[in-house]
C-alpha atoms as a printed R data frame, in Angstrom:
    type eleno elety resid chain resno       x      y       z
1   ATOM     1    CA   MET     A     1  -0.008 -0.011   0.015
2   ATOM     2    CA   PHE     A     2   1.435  3.424  -1.023
3   ATOM     3    CA   ASP     A     3   4.563  1.828  -2.496
4   ATOM     4    CA   GLY     A     4   7.398  4.346  -2.498
5   ATOM     5    CA   PHE     A     5   5.623  6.805  -0.198
6   ATOM     6    CA   VAL     A     6   7.045  8.118   3.100
7   ATOM     7    CA   LEU     A     7   4.984  7.677   6.287
8   ATOM     8    CA   GLU     A     8   5.701  9.905   9.255
9   ATOM     9    CA   MET     A     9   4.200 11.746  12.219
10  ATOM    10    CA   VAL     A    10   4.505 15.510  11.712
11  ATOM    11    CA   GLN     A    11   4.327 17.787  14.751
12  ATOM    12    CA   LEU     A    12   2.670 21.115  13.956
13  ATOM    13    CA   PRO     A    13   1.844 24.096  16.192
14  ATOM    14    CA   GLU     A    14  -1.730 22.907  16.909
15  ATOM    15    CA   ALA     A    15  -1.697 19.174  16.102
16  ATOM    16    CA   THR     A    16   0.411 16.132  15.340
17  ATOM    17    CA   LEU     A    17  -0.604 14.535  12.072
18  ATOM    18    CA   ARG     A    18   0.103 11.147  10.538
19  ATOM    19    CA   VAL     A    19   1.067 11.892   6.949
20  ATOM    20    CA   ARG     A    20   1.980  9.842   3.888
21  ATOM    21    CA   TYR     A    21   3.566 11.489   0.879
22  ATOM    22    CA   GLY     A    22   5.355 10.573  -2.302
23  ATOM    23    CA   GLY     A    23   5.782 11.231  -5.991
24  ATOM    24    CA   SER     A    24   7.219 14.250  -7.771
25  ATOM    25    CA   GLY     A    25   5.869 17.326  -9.489
26  ATOM    26    CA   SER     A    26   3.464 20.018  -8.376
27  ATOM    27    CA   PRO     A    27   1.928 19.269  -4.945
28  ATOM    28    CA   LEU     A    28  -1.555 17.854  -4.443
29  ATOM    29    CA   LEU     A    29  -3.111 17.495  -0.975
30  ATOM    30    CA   LEU     A    30  -5.771 14.769  -0.597
31  ATOM    31    CA   LEU     A    31  -8.207 15.036   2.319
32  ATOM    32    CA   HIS     A    32 -10.287 12.037   3.407
33  ATOM    33    CA   GLY     A    33 -13.747 11.955   4.910
34  ATOM    34    CA   HIS     A    34 -15.673 10.302   7.746
35  ATOM    35    CA   PRO     A    35 -14.944  7.708   9.063
36  ATOM    36    CA   ARG     A    36 -11.935  6.941   6.888
37  ATOM    37    CA   THR     A    37  -8.252  7.653   7.292
38  ATOM    38    CA   HIS     A    38  -5.693  8.757   4.694
39  ATOM    39    CA   ALA     A    39  -5.500  5.106   3.616
40  ATOM    40    CA   THR     A    40  -8.697  5.573   1.612
41  ATOM    41    CA   TRP     A    41  -6.507  7.115  -1.117
42  ATOM    42    CA   HIS     A    42  -4.143  4.140  -1.477
43  ATOM    43    CA   ARG     A    43  -5.363  3.196  -4.976
44  ATOM    44    CA   VAL     A    44  -5.593  6.782  -6.295
45  ATOM    45    CA   ALA     A    45  -2.446  8.344  -4.814
46  ATOM    46    CA   PRO     A    46   0.091  6.196  -6.753
47  ATOM    47    CA   LEU     A    47  -1.637  7.091 -10.027
48  ATOM    48    CA   LEU     A    48  -1.441 10.783  -9.227
49  ATOM    49    CA   ALA     A    49   2.129 10.489  -7.903
50  ATOM    50    CA   ARG     A    50   3.426  9.762 -11.404
51  ATOM    51    CA   THR     A    51   3.201 13.498 -12.130
52  ATOM    52    CA   HIS     A    52   2.494 15.129  -8.769
53  ATOM    53    CA   THR     A    53   3.846 15.164  -5.255
54  ATOM    54    CA   VAL     A    54   0.878 13.678  -3.358
55  ATOM    55    CA   ILE     A    55   0.302 14.353   0.340
56  ATOM    56    CA   CYS     A    56  -2.268 12.303   2.295
57  ATOM    57    CA   PRO     A    57  -2.730 13.176   5.974
58  ATOM    58    CA   ASP     A    58  -5.023 11.819   8.645
59  ATOM    59    CA   LEU     A    59  -7.055 14.885   9.515
60  ATOM    60    CA   ARG     A    60  -6.861 16.131  13.084
61  ATOM    61    CA   GLY     A    61  -9.052 13.878  15.242
62  ATOM    62    CA   TYR     A    62  -9.122 11.071  12.663
63  ATOM    63    CA   GLY     A    63  -7.007  7.952  12.318
64  ATOM    64    CA   GLN     A    64  -3.755  8.223  14.255
65  ATOM    65    CA   SER     A    65  -3.527 12.025  14.252
66  ATOM    66    CA   SER     A    66  -3.854 13.882  17.547
67  ATOM    67    CA   LYS     A    67  -7.197 14.711  19.106
68  ATOM    68    CA   PRO     A    68  -7.982 18.278  20.240
69  ATOM    69    CA   ALA     A    69  -9.277 19.228  23.644
70  ATOM    70    CA   ASP     A    70 -13.036 19.681  23.881
71  ATOM    71    CA   THR     A    71 -14.483 23.194  23.952
72  ATOM    72    CA   PRO     A    72 -18.110 24.331  24.311
73  ATOM    73    CA   ASP     A    73 -18.228 25.544  20.685
74  ATOM    74    CA   HIS     A    74 -16.430 22.440  19.311
75  ATOM    75    CA   SER     A    75 -13.881 24.735  17.649
76  ATOM    76    CA   GLY     A    76 -11.088 22.200  18.053
77  ATOM    77    CA   MET     A    77 -12.723 20.204  15.243
78  ATOM    78    CA   SER     A    78 -13.924 23.201  13.250
79  ATOM    79    CA   LYS     A    79 -13.011 23.182   9.586
80  ATOM    80    CA   ARG     A    80 -11.061 26.396  10.225
81  ATOM    81    CA   ALA     A    81  -8.866 24.596  12.727
82  ATOM    82    CA   LEU     A    82  -8.383 21.577  10.448
83  ATOM    83    CA   ALA     A    83  -7.656 23.838   7.482
84  ATOM    84    CA   GLY     A    84  -5.051 25.668   9.579
85  ATOM    85    CA   ASP     A    85  -3.361 22.331  10.187
86  ATOM    86    CA   MET     A    86  -3.261 21.711   6.429
87  ATOM    87    CA   ALA     A    87  -1.702 25.093   5.727
88  ATOM    88    CA   ALA     A    88   0.907 24.451   8.430
89  ATOM    89    CA   LEU     A    89   1.571 20.944   7.131
90  ATOM    90    CA   MET     A    90   2.204 22.121   3.597
91  ATOM    91    CA   THR     A    91   4.529 24.853   4.863
92  ATOM    92    CA   HIS     A    92   6.401 22.201   6.873
93  ATOM    93    CA   LEU     A    93   6.780 20.073   3.720
94  ATOM    94    CA   GLY     A    94   8.021 23.052   1.716
95  ATOM    95    CA   HIS     A    95   4.960 23.696  -0.467
96  ATOM    96    CA   ALA     A    96   3.962 27.364  -0.612
97  ATOM    97    CA   ARG     A    97   1.161 26.774  -3.145
98  ATOM    98    CA   PHE     A    98  -0.652 23.544  -3.905
99  ATOM    99    CA   ALA     A    99  -3.792 21.893  -5.197
100 ATOM   100    CA   VAL     A   100  -6.343 20.306  -2.865
101 ATOM   101    CA   ALA     A   101  -8.936 17.571  -3.338
102 ATOM   102    CA   GLY     A   102 -11.343 16.643  -0.545
103 ATOM   103    CA   HIS     A   103 -13.975 13.979  -0.054
104 ATOM   104    CA   ASP     A   104 -16.891 13.988   2.370
105 ATOM   105    CA   ARG     A   105 -15.849 15.866   5.545
106 ATOM   106    CA   GLY     A   106 -12.499 16.474   3.897
107 ATOM   107    CA   SER     A   107 -14.266 18.519   1.228
108 ATOM   108    CA   TYR     A   108 -15.370 20.960   3.929
109 ATOM   109    CA   VAL     A   109 -11.789 21.251   5.148
110 ATOM   110    CA   ALA     A   110 -10.666 21.868   1.561
111 ATOM   111    CA   PHE     A   111 -13.315 24.571   1.168
112 ATOM   112    CA   ARG     A   112 -12.264 26.329   4.392
113 ATOM   113    CA   LEU     A   113  -8.596 26.044   3.433
114 ATOM   114    CA   ALA     A   114  -9.234 27.834   0.131
115 ATOM   115    CA   MET     A   115 -11.439 30.482   1.778
116 ATOM   116    CA   ASP     A   116  -9.077 31.208   4.682
117 ATOM   117    CA   HIS     A   117  -5.789 30.790   2.803
118 ATOM   118    CA   PRO     A   118  -6.565 31.741  -0.825
119 ATOM   119    CA   GLU     A   119  -2.970 32.554  -1.634
120 ATOM   120    CA   ARG     A   120  -1.986 28.952  -0.915
121 ATOM   121    CA   VAL     A   121  -4.482 27.006  -3.062
122 ATOM   122    CA   SER     A   122  -3.945 26.761  -6.826
123 ATOM   123    CA   HIS     A   123  -6.747 24.283  -7.691
124 ATOM   124    CA   LEU     A   124  -9.624 22.919  -5.652
125 ATOM   125    CA   ALA     A   125 -11.572 19.700  -6.197
126 ATOM   126    CA   PHE     A   126 -14.622 18.552  -4.231
127 ATOM   127    CA   LEU     A   127 -15.737 14.932  -4.407
128 ATOM   128    CA   GLY     A   128 -19.451 15.373  -3.898
129 ATOM   129    CA   PHE     A   129 -21.257 17.631  -1.475
130 ATOM   130    CA   VAL     A   130 -22.031 21.298  -1.200
131 ATOM   131    CA   PRO     A   131 -20.978 23.907   1.388
132 ATOM   132    CA   ILE     A   132 -22.209 23.155   4.905
133 ATOM   133    CA   LEU     A   133 -24.301 26.330   4.987
134 ATOM   134    CA   GLU     A   134 -26.015 25.364   1.718
135 ATOM   135    CA   ALA     A   135 -26.642 21.801   2.897
136 ATOM   136    CA   LEU     A   136 -28.246 22.973   6.155
137 ATOM   137    CA   GLU     A   137 -30.384 25.598   4.423
138 ATOM   138    CA   ARG     A   138 -31.700 22.857   2.104
139 ATOM   139    CA   ALA     A   139 -32.210 20.267   4.840
140 ATOM   140    CA   GLY     A   140 -35.766 19.234   3.938
141 ATOM   141    CA   GLU     A   141 -37.448 15.860   4.012
142 ATOM   142    CA   ARG     A   142 -35.037 14.198   1.557
143 ATOM   143    CA   PHE     A   143 -32.027 15.355   3.534
144 ATOM   144    CA   ALA     A   144 -33.603 14.272   6.832
145 ATOM   145    CA   ARG     A   145 -34.305 10.777   5.482
146 ATOM   146    CA   GLN     A   146 -30.906 10.272   3.883
147 ATOM   147    CA   TRP     A   147 -28.535 12.303   6.093
148 ATOM   148    CA   TRP     A   148 -30.249 12.135   9.472
149 ATOM   149    CA   HIS     A   149 -26.907 11.143  11.046
150 ATOM   150    CA   TRP     A   150 -25.755 14.789  10.799
151 ATOM   151    CA   PHE     A   151 -28.248 15.734  13.516
152 ATOM   152    CA   PHE     A   152 -27.806 12.579  15.572
153 ATOM   153    CA   PHE     A   153 -24.035 13.041  15.605
154 ATOM   154    CA   GLY     A   154 -24.582 16.591  16.805
155 ATOM   155    CA   GLN     A   155 -26.169 15.403  20.052
156 ATOM   156    CA   PRO     A   156 -24.068 15.113  23.241
157 ATOM   157    CA   GLU     A   157 -22.801 11.718  24.464
158 ATOM   158    CA   LYS     A   158 -25.459  9.442  23.003
159 ATOM   159    CA   PRO     A   159 -23.818  9.026  19.581
160 ATOM   160    CA   GLU     A   160 -20.567  7.862  21.190
161 ATOM   161    CA   ARG     A   161 -22.427  5.308  23.287
162 ATOM   162    CA   SER     A   162 -24.398  4.060  20.296
163 ATOM   163    CA   ILE     A   163 -21.402  3.688  17.975
164 ATOM   164    CA   LEU     A   164 -18.982  2.253  20.476
165 ATOM   165    CA   ALA     A   165 -21.497 -0.363  21.614
166 ATOM   166    CA   ASP     A   166 -20.777 -2.125  18.294
167 ATOM   167    CA   PRO     A   167 -18.746 -0.140  15.727
168 ATOM   168    CA   ASP     A   168 -18.844 -2.975  13.222
169 ATOM   169    CA   VAL     A   169 -22.631 -2.970  13.132
170 ATOM   170    CA   TRP     A   170 -22.862  0.830  13.130
171 ATOM   171    CA   TYR     A   171 -20.454  1.290  10.211
172 ATOM   172    CA   GLY     A   172 -21.619 -1.768   8.296
173 ATOM   173    CA   ASN     A   173 -18.278 -3.569   8.419
174 ATOM   174    CA   THR     A   174 -18.716 -6.568   6.166
175 ATOM   175    CA   PRO     A   175 -16.484 -8.847   4.066
176 ATOM   176    CA   GLU     A   176 -17.678 -6.892   1.033
177 ATOM   177    CA   LYS     A   177 -16.492 -3.583   2.508
178 ATOM   178    CA   ARG     A   178 -13.172 -5.196   3.448
179 ATOM   179    CA   ALA     A   179 -12.694 -6.373  -0.138
180 ATOM   180    CA   GLN     A   180 -13.655 -2.989  -1.550
181 ATOM   181    CA   MET     A   181 -11.221 -1.082   0.646
182 ATOM   182    CA   GLY     A   182  -8.324 -3.549   0.494
183 ATOM   183    CA   GLU     A   183  -6.856 -5.415   3.438
184 ATOM   184    CA   GLU     A   184  -4.452 -2.805   4.785
185 ATOM   185    CA   ALA     A   185  -6.759  0.168   4.292
186 ATOM   186    CA   TYR     A   186  -9.595 -1.721   5.959
187 ATOM   187    CA   ALA     A   187  -7.406 -2.637   8.933
188 ATOM   188    CA   ASP     A   188  -6.422  1.010   9.372
189 ATOM   189    CA   TYR     A   189 -10.023  2.200   9.180
190 ATOM   190    CA   HIS     A   190 -11.223 -0.652  11.438
191 ATOM   191    CA   ALA     A   191  -8.770  0.327  14.172
192 ATOM   192    CA   ALA     A   192  -9.913  3.958  13.949
193 ATOM   193    CA   VAL     A   193 -13.622  3.280  14.393
194 ATOM   194    CA   HIS     A   194 -12.923  1.087  17.414
195 ATOM   195    CA   ASN     A   195 -10.894  3.797  19.162
196 ATOM   196    CA   PRO     A   196 -13.135  5.773  21.578
197 ATOM   197    CA   ALA     A   197 -11.001  8.920  21.311
198 ATOM   198    CA   THR     A   198 -11.181  8.864  17.527
199 ATOM   199    CA   VAL     A   199 -14.938  8.245  17.487
200 ATOM   200    CA   HIS     A   200 -15.471 11.176  19.853
201 ATOM   201    CA   ALA     A   201 -13.296 13.491  17.740
202 ATOM   202    CA   MET     A   202 -15.125 12.477  14.549
203 ATOM   203    CA   LEU     A   203 -18.422 13.344  16.213
204 ATOM   204    CA   GLU     A   204 -17.017 16.686  17.340
205 ATOM   205    CA   ASP     A   205 -16.399 17.337  13.644
206 ATOM   206    CA   TYR     A   206 -20.164 17.045  13.032
207 ATOM   207    CA   ARG     A   207 -20.997 19.125  16.104
208 ATOM   208    CA   ALA     A   208 -18.754 21.862  14.774
209 ATOM   209    CA   GLY     A   209 -20.518 21.524  11.415
210 ATOM   210    CA   LEU     A   210 -23.884 22.371  12.895
211 ATOM   211    CA   GLY     A   211 -22.548 25.421  14.686
212 ATOM   212    CA   ILE     A   212 -19.254 27.214  14.246
213 ATOM   213    CA   ASP     A   213 -18.614 25.926  10.712
214 ATOM   214    CA   ARG     A   214 -22.021 27.161   9.572
215 ATOM   215    CA   GLU     A   215 -21.244 30.535  11.147
216 ATOM   216    CA   HIS     A   216 -17.958 30.761   9.236
217 ATOM   217    CA   ASP     A   217 -19.711 29.998   5.929
218 ATOM   218    CA   ALA     A   218 -22.403 32.560   6.652
219 ATOM   219    CA   ALA     A   219 -19.822 35.241   7.462
220 ATOM   220    CA   ASP     A   220 -18.112 34.560   4.149
221 ATOM   221    CA   ARG     A   221 -21.351 34.886   2.249
222 ATOM   222    CA   ARG     A   222 -22.273 38.137   3.975
223 ATOM   223    CA   ALA     A   223 -18.841 39.528   3.103
224 ATOM   224    CA   GLY     A   224 -19.153 38.404  -0.519
225 ATOM   225    CA   ARG     A   225 -16.087 36.160  -0.340
226 ATOM   226    CA   VAL     A   226 -15.788 33.502  -3.030
227 ATOM   227    CA   LEU     A   227 -13.257 30.882  -4.107
228 ATOM   228    CA   GLY     A   228 -10.463 32.459  -6.096
229 ATOM   229    CA   CYS     A   229  -9.071 29.387  -7.842
230 ATOM   230    CA   PRO     A   230 -10.285 26.938 -10.493
231 ATOM   231    CA   THR     A   231 -12.795 24.595  -8.861
232 ATOM   232    CA   LEU     A   232 -13.898 21.108  -9.828
233 ATOM   233    CA   VAL     A   233 -16.944 19.311  -8.391
234 ATOM   234    CA   LEU     A   234 -17.277 15.552  -8.961
235 ATOM   235    CA   TRP     A   235 -20.258 13.734  -7.523
236 ATOM   236    CA   PRO     A   236 -21.097 10.042  -7.214
237 ATOM   237    CA   LEU     A   237 -24.134  9.239  -9.347
238 ATOM   238    CA   LEU     A   238 -24.986  6.141  -7.303
239 ATOM   239    CA   ASP     A   239 -24.958  7.818  -3.875
240 ATOM   240    CA   ASP     A   240 -28.282  9.482  -2.995
241 ATOM   241    CA   PRO     A   241 -28.614 10.832  -6.532
242 ATOM   242    CA   ASP     A   242 -31.850 12.680  -5.813
243 ATOM   243    CA   LEU     A   243 -30.542 14.713  -2.863
244 ATOM   244    CA   TYR     A   244 -29.795 17.827  -4.934
245 ATOM   245    CA   ASP     A   245 -31.266 18.725  -8.317
246 ATOM   246    CA   ASP     A   246 -28.451 21.044  -9.430
247 ATOM   247    CA   ILE     A   247 -25.127 20.619  -7.632
248 ATOM   248    CA   LEU     A   248 -23.245 23.005  -9.906
249 ATOM   249    CA   GLY     A   249 -25.997 25.587  -9.499
250 ATOM   250    CA   ILE     A   250 -25.537 25.453  -5.738
251 ATOM   251    CA   TRP     A   251 -21.768 25.870  -6.085
252 ATOM   252    CA   GLN     A   252 -21.846 28.644  -8.685
253 ATOM   253    CA   PRO     A   253 -22.245 31.589  -6.269
254 ATOM   254    CA   TRP     A   254 -19.222 30.351  -4.337
255 ATOM   255    CA   ALA     A   255 -16.954 29.364  -7.224
256 ATOM   256    CA   PRO     A   256 -16.815 31.691 -10.262
257 ATOM   257    CA   ASP     A   257 -14.329 29.407 -12.080
258 ATOM   258    CA   LEU     A   258 -16.361 26.203 -11.840
259 ATOM   259    CA   ARG     A   259 -16.706 22.941 -13.709
260 ATOM   260    CA   GLY     A   260 -17.852 19.439 -12.781
261 ATOM   261    CA   HIS     A   261 -19.737 16.275 -13.616
262 ATOM   262    CA   GLY     A   262 -21.009 13.068 -12.111
263 ATOM   263    CA   LEU     A   263 -19.102  9.788 -11.960
264 ATOM   264    CA   LYS     A   264 -20.640  6.339 -11.912
265 ATOM   265    CA   SER     A   265 -19.764  5.372  -8.329
266 ATOM   266    CA   GLY     A   266 -21.084  5.011  -4.852
267 ATOM   267    CA   HIS     A   267 -20.006  7.255  -1.995
268 ATOM   268    CA   HIS     A   268 -16.336  6.271  -1.786
269 ATOM   269    CA   LEU     A   269 -15.040  7.173  -5.241
270 ATOM   270    CA   SER     A   270 -11.364  6.664  -4.365
271 ATOM   271    CA   GLU     A   271 -12.045  3.054  -3.428
272 ATOM   272    CA   GLU     A   272 -14.635  2.203  -6.047
273 ATOM   273    CA   ILE     A   273 -13.364  3.901  -9.224
274 ATOM   274    CA   PRO     A   274  -9.740  4.951  -8.569
275 ATOM   275    CA   GLU     A   275  -8.692  5.031 -12.233
276 ATOM   276    CA   ASP     A   276 -11.649  7.160 -13.272
277 ATOM   277    CA   LEU     A   277 -11.157  9.497 -10.331
278 ATOM   278    CA   ALA     A   278  -7.440  9.880 -11.009
279 ATOM   279    CA   ALA     A   279  -8.138 10.616 -14.680
280 ATOM   280    CA   ALA     A   280 -10.708 13.310 -13.797
281 ATOM   281    CA   LEU     A   281  -8.344 14.980 -11.348
282 ATOM   282    CA   LEU     A   282  -5.422 14.906 -13.770
283 ATOM   283    CA   THR     A   283  -7.546 16.380 -16.540
284 ATOM   284    CA   PHE     A   284  -8.463 19.208 -14.195
285 ATOM   285    CA   LEU     A   285  -4.971 19.799 -12.836
286 ATOM   286    CA   ASP     A   286  -2.954 19.306 -16.000
287 ATOM   287    CA   GLY     A   287  -5.442 19.881 -18.818
288 ATOM   288    CA   ARG     A   288  -5.089 16.312 -20.039
């Protein structure tokens, strides 16, 4: 897994991150989602590393990266805090400007990174999803039926007790999932979802999403701030395809230089269609 990549723990001002990186060429930062670790990229990263330096961290709170102290506003797991880690990480690795691709919760970190540190981000790719503010403003019946976990995860204590009672049942850990992810990536993910500290931090991510992250998005919109770099949105056509009628239309006010399309995949594109995903990202980054 990740043949030729370096794996290390990187101590930053606000967090210690487990990071894997390799390849050569212009830098590309890949940000995973819930409840995965950086290992979710193990089939895509080597394809991208042929022409790019690819950096895959465990986000703060996830995997084997450090967990922040709890605060009443959950700011330790805010996307602003996680994005600050990413800016610091890329500085540590010697990359002043870089491209970013994020999936699931990682897409929100990528969004905040580009909004808070626009001078650092050259290209931005979102694998599904819309800004947190837009998602919550559109949270009608379809959203409630399909993404009810956002609001359950936002509750105190009970989500931790429910998940940790049987993480394998909660996350649907089956032989099929193990085969889809690959043995090593599955083992890494499996250890994470059985770690009480990691589960708590992942839920703090959602609690921040319902509060402080939404406030940050709203402040940006009031100020008229938009993404200043080329932006790509890719969405999985087989994952809740009826949730939004016009994903690009939702993104347009935020991203003036926008393009995107659907891909025939379920939720975890990097695991299900790695070649197609790598091709789409390379076309965007390199004009292939």
